[in-house]
C-alpha positions in Angstrom: 11.6 -0.6 0.8 14.1 -2.9 2.1 11.6 -5.7 2.4 12.0 -8.5 -0.2 9.0 -10.5 1.0 7.0 -9.7 -1.4 9.2 -8.9 -4.5 7.7 -12.1 -6.6 4.7 -13.1 -4.6 2.1 -10.9 -2.6 -0.2 -13.8 -1.7 1.5 -13.6 1.9 -0.3 -10.2 2.2 -4.0 -11.8 2.4 -3.2 -12.3 5.9 -4.9 -11.4 9.2 -1.8 -10.1 10.6 -1.3 -7.8 7.7 -2.2 -4.3 7.6 -3.0 -2.3 4.5 -3.3 1.7 4.4 -6.2 3.1 2.7 -7.9 6.2 1.9 -11.7 5.9 3.7 -14.2 4.8 0.9 -11.3 5.2 -1.9 -10.5 2.7 -4.8 -7.3 1.9 -2.1 -9.6 0.5 0.3 -11.8 -1.4 -2.3 -8.7 -2.8 -4.1 -7.5 -4.3 -0.8 -11.2 -5.8 0.3 -11.0 -7.3 -2.9 -8.0 -8.8 -3.6 -6.6 -8.9 0.0 -10.0 -10.0 2.0 -8.2 -11.3 5.1 -6.0 -8.3 5.7 -6.6 -5.2 8.0 -7.4 -2.1 6.5 -6.2 1.5 8.5 -7.8 4.0 7.1 -7.1 7.7 6.4 -9.7 10.6 5.9 -10.8 11.4 2.3 -9.2 14.7 2.6 -6.1 13.5 4.2 -2.8 14.0 2.4 -1.4 11.2 0.0 1.6 11.8 2.3 -0.3 10.9 5.2 -1.6 7.8 3.7 1.8 6.3 2.6 3.5 7.5 6.0 1.6 4.9 7.5 3.6 2.4 5.7 6.8 4.2 6.0 6.5 4.4 10.1 5.6 0.4 9.8 1.8 1.2 10.9 0.9 -0.8 7.3 2.7 -3.2 5.7 1.4 -2.0 2.1 -1.1 0.0 0.0 -3.5 -1.0 -3.1 -3.5 1.6 -5.6 -3.9 1.5 -9.4 -2.4 5.1 -9.7 1.6 4.5 -11.2 1.7 8.2 -11.5 1.3 8.7 -7.9 4.0 5.8 -6.9 6.5 7.6 -9.3 5.8 11.0 -8.1 6.3 10.0 -4.3 9.1 7.8 -5.2 10.7 10.7 -7.3 10.4 12.8 -4.2 11.0 10.1 -1.6 13.4 7.8 -3.2 14.2 4.6 -1.6 11.2 4.9 0.7 9.0 2.4 -1.0 8.8 -0.4 -3.9 6.0 -1.9 -5.8 5.3 -5.3 -4.6 5.5 -8.1 -7.6 6.1 -5.5 -10.3 5.9 -7.7 -13.0 2.4 -8.6 -11.9 -0.6 -6.3 -12.3 
């Protein structure tokens, strides 16, 4: 949440040194492969909890995740305020 690097532009995430957290075979993995093809992907099994998925970012194992589920982001943020933020929030 304290990183400001992606507040206005996420293009620097498309780099081999960046790691995305994703559910194996999920839209989070597919979006990353399409939007950030140069980045690495660290997957969790499909039966893992959303907390395990997001914890990879909070713990520093991953830099970001790609998701289209705003409800999840809002629910997670409500339960864990200040842990995450949306990168380039004005851009889809």
